[in-house]
Every structure is written in C-alpha cells, then in structure tokens.
C-alpha positions in Angstrom: -2.4 48.0 51.6 -4.3 49.2 48.5 -1.5 51.7 47.9 1.1 49.0 47.9 -0.9 46.9 45.4 -1.4 49.8 43.2 2.3 50.8 43.3 3.3 47.1 42.6 1.0 47.0 39.5 2.4 50.4 38.3 6.0 49.2 38.9 5.5 45.9 37.1 3.7 47.6 34.2 6.4 50.2 33.8 9.1 47.5 33.8 7.5 45.6 30.9 9.9 46.1 28.0 8.1 43.8 25.6 10.8 41.1 26.1 8.2 38.6 27.4 6.3 38.8 24.1 9.5 38.0 22.1 10.3 35.1 24.5 6.8 33.7 23.9 7.3 33.8 20.1 10.5 31.9 20.2 9.1 28.5 21.1 6.6 28.7 18.2 9.5 29.2 15.8 11.3 26.2 17.3 8.2 24.0 17.0 8.0 24.8 13.3 11.6 23.9 12.7 11.3 20.5 14.5 8.3 19.2 12.6 8.7 15.5 11.7 8.3 14.7 8.0 5.8 11.9 7.4 7.2 8.9 5.6 6.1 8.6 2.0 3.2 6.1 1.7 4.0 2.7 0.3 2.9 1.8 -3.2 1.6 -1.6 -4.2 5.1 -2.9 -4.9 6.5 -1.6 -1.6 3.7 -3.4 0.2 4.8 -6.7 -1.4 8.5 -5.9 -0.8 7.7 -5.3 2.9 6.1 -8.7 3.3 8.2 -11.8 4.1 5.3 -13.8 2.6 5.7 -12.3 -0.9 9.4 -12.7 -1.7 8.6 -15.0 -4.7 6.0 -12.5 -6.0 8.6 -9.7 -5.7 11.2 -11.9 -7.6 8.7 -12.6 -10.3 7.6 -9.0 -10.7 11.2 -8.0 -10.9 12.0 -10.7 -13.5 9.0 -9.7 -15.6 10.2 -6.1 -15.6 6.9 -4.9 -14.0 8.3 -3.0 -11.0 8.2 0.4 -12.7 4.7 -0.2 -14.1 3.3 -1.2 -10.8 5.0 1.7 -9.1 3.2 4.0 -11.5 0.3 6.3 -10.8 -2.3 3.5 -11.1 -4.5 3.0 -9.4 -4.1 -0.8 -9.3 -5.7 -3.7 -7.5 -3.2 -6.5 -7.0 -4.3 -10.0 -6.0 -1.0 -11.1 -4.4 -0.2 -14.8 -4.1 1.9 -15.8 -1.1 5.1 -17.8 -1.2 3.1 -20.8 -0.2 0.8 -20.3 -3.2 3.8 -20.3 -5.5 5.2 -23.4 -3.7 2.0 -25.3 -4.4 2.6 -25.1 -8.2 4.1 -28.1 -9.9 7.8 -28.7 -9.2 10.0 -26.5 -11.4 7.2 -24.1 -12.5 8.4 -21.0 -10.7 12.0 -21.6 -11.6 11.0 -22.1 -15.3 8.9 -18.9 -15.3 11.7 -16.9 -13.9 14.0 -17.7 -16.8 14.5 -14.9 -19.3 13.1 -16.9 -22.2 9.8 -17.1 -20.3 9.4 -13.5 -19.5 6.4 -13.0 -21.8 4.5 -16.0 -20.1 5.5 -14.7 -16.6 4.3 -11.2 -17.5 0.9 -12.7 -18.6 0.5 -14.6 -15.4 1.4 -11.6 -13.2 -0.8 -9.1 -15.1 -3.6 -11.6 -14.7 -3.4 -10.8 -11.0 -3.8 -7.0 -11.5 -7.0 -5.0 -12.2 -7.1 -1.3 -13.1 -8.6 0.8 -10.3 -8.5 0.6 -6.6 -11.1 -2.1 -5.8 -11.6 -2.6 -2.1 -13.2 -5.8 -0.7 -16.4 -4.0 0.1 -16.7 -3.0 -3.6 -16.7 -6.7 -4.7 -20.0 -8.5 -5.4 -20.7 -12.2 -5.6 -20.5 -13.3 -9.3 -18.8 -10.1 -10.4 -16.3 -10.3 -13.2 -13.3 -8.0 -13.2 -11.1 -7.5 -16.2 -7.3 -7.9 -15.6 -4.5 -6.0 -17.2 -3.7 -9.3 -19.0 -7.1 -9.0 -20.7 -9.0 -11.9 -19.3 -11.5 -11.7 -16.5 -11.5 -12.9 -12.9 -14.6 -14.1 -11.1 -15.4 -13.0 -7.6 -17.2 -15.4 -5.3 -18.5 -14.4 -1.8 -19.8 -17.1 0.5 -20.4 -16.6 4.2 -18.5 -13.3 4.1 -15.4 -14.9 2.6 -14.1 -13.5 -0.7 -12.6 -15.7 -3.4 -11.1 -14.8 -6.7 -11.3 -17.6 -9.3 -11.4 -20.0 -6.3 -8.4 -18.5 -4.5 -9.2 -17.3 -0.9 -8.5 -13.7 -0.1 -6.7 -14.1 3.2 -5.9 -10.5 3.8 -7.9 -7.7 2.2 -7.5 -4.0 1.6 -3.8 -3.3 2.1 -4.0 0.3 1.0 -1.1 1.8 -1.0 -0.4 5.2 -2.5 -1.3 3.9 -5.9 -3.9 1.2 -5.2 -4.9 -1.7 -3.0 -3.4 -5.2 -2.4 -5.4 -8.3 -1.5 -3.4 -11.3 -0.4 -4.6 -14.6 -1.9 -3.7 -18.3 -1.2 -3.2 -19.5 -4.8 -1.6 -18.4 -8.0 -4.2 -17.6 -10.7 -3.4 -19.0 -14.1 -4.9 -17.4 -17.2 -6.5 -19.6 -19.9 -4.4 -18.1 -22.6 
C-alpha cells in the first residue's frame, strides 16, 4: 500500500507541467480587467440638481451664472433653500429675480447663502457669525440641538459634496444690502 501511494505521488509530481500555476494566474488578470469604476462624487451644484426640492434654487443659480463658480474647487458651504422656501416669498418675487435685468440682485441673494470653506453642522456654535461670499454675515443659532441660520431652520445637514457641504434650509435668506 505504501508503495502504491509513493508511486502515485511520484507520478503526479512528474506530470506537473506548470500549467496549473498559469491557470491560477488567469483569474487574477480577469479580476483586474473587470474592476468597476466608482462614480465621480457630486459637487454642491450636483447635490442641488439631484434634489426635487431644489429646482427653484437650481434655476436661480443658473440664471445668476453661478453654476461654474459653485462647481469650482471650493470648498463651499451652501445653505440651500427649498422650493417651498422660495414659494413663501411675496408673489412675483422669484419671477422678478429670474429676469436678466435683476441678475446682480439675484447673484447677491444667492451668494448670501454661500460661505467659503466646508462647514459641517458640528462645527457651528450658537451665536457664531459666518461671512458669506456676498460679504455680509449670517448668524448661527442653536437651540435644543436644532440649528438655525438667520432664523431659517436647517432641515437637513451635512450633505457632503466633492467641493463642500450643503445644508438644506426652510427659508430664503435676504441680505440687508
């Protein structure tokens, strides 16, 4: 019996031509060729575009010519009003702001919603002032764990993009100037 086992081992070893090693390498090559490419991360504009609650904001950003700016390297923090927030403005306000002759005013309002840097909700402190790209400051209020920006409630925080962060708010912020 031992003689048969020894002969079998010798015969199997002698028959090894190295083909098994080449066959083992083939699946590794195939795995490398089939790798899935991860989708590019969304920037702050793409986050808004992907939201059905921000179609008015997207239209306004487009009308103001701010798409390229907000798709830039940033980082930016965007306080993004919902469609309902725009609807709460006086009748005709949004339509008027979207007219080409009001582009400068619209740009001022929109840049009042943007802060340089990626500011997450946990970074905000009660009473903190943050300077907007428009030049004026926003005031942060935190009460019972709820964050407000100039009185607007942050309804969804920390939507992380490739070039910043978006916080959804329930009101349109109006600059003093």
